[in-house]
N, C-alpha and C positions, 0 to 999 in steps of 0.2 A: 434393378428391374422393377417396373411399376407393378402394382397389384393386378391390374388388368392383364398385363403380359404374362404374369405368373399363372393366372387362371387359364389363359389360352394355351400356354405351354403344357399345363397339366392335362387339358382336354386332348391335346395332340398326342401326348405320350400314351394316354389310354387308347386312343385310336390306333396308334402304331403297334400296340401290344394286343390288339383285337379284343379289348374289353369294351364291347360296344354298349352294353347296358350302362356302364359308368359314363361313357361319352354322352349318352342321351340325358342322363340325370344332370351332369354338370353343365351341358350345353343349354338345357332348358332353364336352369337357374341363372346362367350367365346372360341369356337372351332377355330375361325379364327386365334386367337393368340396362342391357346393351342391345336393343332389338335391331339395330342397324349394323351389326357386325357381320358383314358379308363373308368374312373368313370363317367364323364359327358356323354360320348357316351352311356354308359349303361342306364343312366337316360333318355336320349333323346330317345333311343330305346324303353324303357318302356312306355314313353309318347305316342309315335305313336301306341304302342300296345294297350294302354288304349283307344285311339281314333279309334281303329279297323282298322288302316292302317297298315296291317301286312306286306305288301310288303316294305313299307318305313322302318318299324321297322327292317326287316331282313337286309336291306342294312346297317343300322346304327350299328346293332349288329356285322355284319361281319367286319365293320371298326374297331370296338372296339376289336374284336378277333385278327385282324391283328396287332393292337398296342400291345396287351398283350395276347398271346396264353394261358397263365396260369390263366387268370381271369375266375374262375369257375362260378361266377355269370352271366357273359355274355354268357358263353357256355350253362348254364342252361336256361337262358332266350331265347336264340336262339332255343334251343330244344322246349321250350314251344311255341314259335312262329310258328315253323313247325307243332306242334300239332294243334294250332288254325287254320292253313291253311289246315288241314287234310292230311298233308304230313307226315304220321306216321313213315314210314321207316327212313326218314331223322331225325325226332325227336328222334327215338331210337339211331341213329348214334351219335347224340350229347349228349344224356344222358349218353351213354356208354363212350364217350370221357371225360365227366365231372367226371364220376366214376373212370376212369383210372387214373385221376390226384388226386382224393380224394375219395376212396371207402366209406367213412363215411359221405359224404356230405348230410346233412339231407334234404335240399330242393330238391336236385336231386333225392334222393331215393323216396321222397314223390311224386314228379311230375311224375317220371317214373312209380311208382306204380299205379297212377291214370290212366295213359295211358294204361297200361296192363289191368286194370279193364275195361276201355272203350272198349277194343278189346276182352273182354271176356276171357282173359288169367288169370283166377282168382288165380290159384296157384302161378303164377309168381308175380301177384299183391300182394298177401299176403306175399310172400318172401321179396319183396322190402319194403313193409310197416312195417313188423316186424323188418327189419334191421334198418329202420328209427327210430323205437321206441327204439331200443337199443342205438341209438345215443342221443336220448332225449325223455324220457318217460313223460315229462311234457308238451309236445306240443299238443295242442288241435286238430289241423288239422290231425295229425297222428291217434289219437284215433278215430276221427270222420270218417276218411276214412276206418279204420279197421272195425268200426261198420257197415258202409254202405256195405262193402264187405261181412262180415260175414252174415249180414241180407239178402242180395241178394241170398246167398247160402243156406239159411235156418238154419244157426247155430245161433239161436236167443239168446241162453245163452251167447255165446261169444260176440255177438253184445251188449247185455245189460251190460255186464262186462265193455266194453269200454265206453259206454254212461254214466254209473255211475261214472267212473273214471273222465270223463269230468266235471260232476257236482261237483266233489270234487276239481278239479283244479280251476274251475270258476263257482260259484253258479249261476251266472247270464247268463251263456251261455245256454239260454232256448231252443235252437234248440234241444239240447240233451233231454230235458224233453219231447218235442213234439215227438221225435223219440221213446223214451221209452214208451210213452203212446200207441203207436201202437202195442207194444210187451207185454203189461201188461193186464191181465184180472182183472179189478177193482172190480169185484164181490168177488174176493178172496184176493185182496191186496189194501187196502185203504191208506197205508202209503205214497205212492208217490203222490196221489191226495192231501193229506194234505200239502205236501211240495210245490206243485204247487199253491195251494190256498194261502199259506203264501207268496210266491214270488210275486203273482199278485198285492199285496198291496204295493209293493216297489215302491215308487214314482220316484225313480231314473232310473227305466227301460225305455228304449226307445221304440218307436212304434214296431220295429221288434221283440224285446224281448217279448213284451206283446202279439203280434199276435201269436207267438208259444205257449204261455201259454193258451190263450183263446181256441185254437183248441185242445190242449192237455187235458185241464180240461173238455171241452164238451164231448170228447170221453170217459173220465172216468165216467162222470155222465150217459152217455148213457149205458155203460156197466152195471150200477147199476139200469137201468130202470127209472132213474129220468129225464124224457124227458123235463119237464118244465125248470129245472135248465140247462140242456144241451142246450136247445134252446136259452137261454139268452147268454151263452158264445159263441155259434156259431154266433149269431147275432153281438155281440161285435167284434169278430175276423174278420168277414166279413166287417163290417163298417170301421175298421181301415185299413184292407188290401186294400180295394177298394180306400180309401182316398189316399193311397200311390202309386197308379197305374196311369199311364198316358194313359191307353188303351182307344181307341175310336172305338166303335162298327161300326161307319159309314165306317171305312176303310174296314171291312169285308163285309159289305153290298155292297159297291162299287166293291170289288174284285169278289164277286159272280155274280154280274150283268155283269161284263166284261168277266168272264169265260163263262157264258151262251151265251153271244153275239158271242164270238169267236168260240164256238163249236156247236152252234145250227144247223148249216148246214154242219158241218165238215165231210168229207168222210174218215172214219177210215181205216187204213192199206192199203192205196193206195201205199205207199212206203214200202220197205222191209228193215228191220234193222237186224243187224248181231248178236246181243247178243243171246247166247244159254241158258241163265239163265231163270228160271221159278219162279219168285218171288210169294210168297203167301202174299198179302197185307191184313192185318187185320186192319179195320178202325172202327170208331164209336166215340161216345162221351166218355169222361173219365167216368170210373165207370160203364161201360155198359157190362162188362164181357170179354173184349178183352184179358186180361192177362190169364184168364181161357182158352179161346179158343186157344191162342198161346201155352200154356202148353200142351194142348191135341194134337195139330198138331205136335209140335216139339218133342213129345214123340215117334213119328214114326222114325224108324231106318234110313229112307232115307231123312229125313228133318232136316235141321240145324235151330235152333231157334236163331235169332239175336236180338230180343227185339226191343226197340224203337230206330231205327237208326237215325231218324230225319235228313235225308240227301236228300232223293228223293224229299221231299217237298221243301227243300231249293234250290235244283237245278232247280226245276220247277218254283219256285217263281222268280228266277233270269232270266231264259230264257223267262218267260212271265211277265216281269217287267212292269206292267201297270202304274207305278208311274213316269217313265222316258220317255222322248221323244225318246231318242236314244237307245231304248232297242234292244237286239239282234233279228234280224228278220229272219236270215237264219239258217237252220239246227238245229232248236231248239231241236227236238227230238233226233237227233244224238248226240248233245251236252250233253243232259241229260243222255243218255245211256252211253256215254263215261265217264262222271263224276261219275255216280252211279256205273258202273262196276269197275272203278278204285278204288273208295272208298271201294267197297266190297272186293277187293283183299287184303286189310289189315287184313281181318279176317281169311285168310288161311283155307278155308273149301273146300271140294271136292264135296259136294252134289250139284246137279243141282237145287233142290228146297230148298228154305229157307223162313223163315217168317220175315216180317218187320211189327211190330205193332205200327208204328207211327200213332197215332189216327187221327190227322188232315190231313192226306194224302187224306181224302175224298174230299178235294177240287179238287184233280188232278186225279180222277179215269179215265177220258178219256185219259189223258196223259199216264197213266199206260198201257192202252189198246193199244195205238199207239206205245209205246216204247217196250212193252213186250207182244206181241199178245197171248202168252201162259201163261201169268200171271193169277193168281186167286185172286179175290177180295172178301173178306168176311166182311160184314157189321154187327156189333154187336148191337142189339137193346135190350132195356129194358123198362119196364113201365116208361113213361116219367116223372111222378111225383117222383117215386122212384129214377130214374136216376138223376134228377135235385137236389133232396134233398141230394143224396150221394155226388154230386159235391159240393153243397153249404156247407156241413158240413166238408169238407176236405180242407186241405192246400196243394197246389201243388208247385212243384219246378219251373215249366216252363209255365204252362197254363196262359192265359191272364186274364186281370181284369174282364172279363165277368163272371168268376166263382164266384165272390164275391159280386154280386148284383143280387137279385132275379129277378128283371125286365129285366136286361140285359141278365141274364142266360136264361130266357124264350125266349127272342128274338133270342139269339144265337142258342138255340135248334131248333127254327123254321127255321133259316138259314141252319142248318145242314139237316133238313128234306127237305128243298127246293132243295138243291144241290144234295142230294141222289135221290130225285124224278126225277130231270133233267137227271142224269146219267142213271137211270133205263129206262127212256123213250128213250134216245139216244142209249143205249147199252143193249137191252133186254137180259135177262138170263146171263149177264156177272157178276152180283153181287149176291152172295149167302147171304141170310139173316139168321142170327142166333138170335132167340128170347130167351133171357136169361131165362125167366120163363119156356119155353118149354124144354130147355136144362136141367134145374133143375128137371123138372117133369119126363122127359123120357130120361135120360142121354145116355143109350146105343143106343137107336134108333137114337137120334140126332147126336151122335158122329159118328156113322156109315155113316149117310148121309153126314156129314161134310167131312169125309175122302174120301168118294166117289167123292164128288165135287172137291176135291183137285187132283183128278186123280192119286191117289196112292193106291196100294193094301192094303188090310186090315192088320193092325198090332195091336194085342191085347194090346200092351203096351199103346195104346192111351186111353184105359179104366183105366189104372193105372197112369194117368197123374200126380197125386200127388207125385209119386215117381221120377218124372223127376228132374234131377240134374242141368238142365240149370238155370243159374242165373236169378233171377227176380229183375228188378230194378225199380219197380213201387210201388205205394201205396198198391197194392193188394198182396204184397209178402207173407203176413201171410195167407190170405184166400186161395190163389191159391195153397198152399202146403197142403191143407186139402181136404178130399173127398167132393164131391158136397153136399151142404146143402141148405135149403130153407128159412132160418130165415130172409134173407134180402128181400124176396118177400113181397110186401105190406108194406115196412118199412115207407113209408110216413104217414101211418095211426097213427104211434106213435107220429107224430108231427102236425097232421092236425088241432088240436084245438089251437095250438100256431102260426101256419103259415097259417091262414085261407085264406089269399089273395094270397098266393104263388102258382104260376104255375097253376092258375085256368083255363087258356085257353089252357092247354095241355091235 
């Protein structure tokens, strides 16, 4: 092996072992003598991408692209990098460039499909993902993303088809088992439960693989009314999940203290901002009925449902960055509006009103009021013990470690109550409260009040929300496509003898 190849192999080994600082050091040394190595430039760009330094990664990828304009891997990674920076139009430009050079490139088709799904262009996403499947029907990420897309659209049979295919390709890819558990009624089907119970005894499974199984098995036992068995697996799953999280609740305690201090005497809407949009922000704890409420509102002919955008809160977090001394001080609200409006342009909708159900936006309700005076904020509430149990027994893709420890979960719920109380005191009548139990008990009355609050004319489609074709990308995808039901009311009672000390102060 030549000296050059040995150096490249060494760089690659450090990259594969996630020693990114070493990759940077060795790559920079290598590129001084070999500045036209597009392979090493690609690895270096990926390294900066892993370190979340997307601006640096972009510069490196462009250098690699200049060296070799036909390197599809670099073009694809550059497109991904624009996606991570929320520059979606530029991402599409480079995905299309990659496909123009090779229309069958699996990675490009998969990544492009994911972007279209993110932007709610679901038919285009399916088209790209199916094309990727035609190039390689043994690749798990393709089947996984097809399953996620079909599930969000309510095509549960097609979703199950792809999830079962994954388990055939790799029996230990247990995320597929967890996703299947959400789509199976185990009162009628015990076969998959048996498969999961067999897998959980495999000593070679890692922590992540076991976590998926613990939550999948617990859901199956709950379906069968075997709550004691379910509680044991819920507890095991949470113990393991929390152990693998670095979350510190003190950061959120500090954040709320600083928000309250900054806004306790703030004079709202002294300045006028230019955005003509009228967002409908749906906030609340996970599993509090937010998906149901969004489905109801977005069934209206004049409202676009955008789901969990998870962007307004990031823009606010950045502008009110309490963790850094040199945080942006000027034009915070204008900056947030500009960023959010620019982000929204990616979704190509004409309606003035749209829903954003990023749950943890509740931190920034005052900022919503200042940025969008005509915004509507809806806070979804549910019986606290039912709500916390529903969080505790579910596995989330994005929520923090507070979900997986009963004591921390109770503390976090109280933080949520504290900040909502603060915003209600500072902004009387700005937040509309939806109580899940009342919505279930008197749906027509509650729905009409909700639509009236949103300042839109009555649309009978809102009563038929379960026919709404808007994609649902949350854990509630199955429930929100059904008519309103009351079986989840009082659900904590099924577990109270096993979780005697849980949520006792709520």
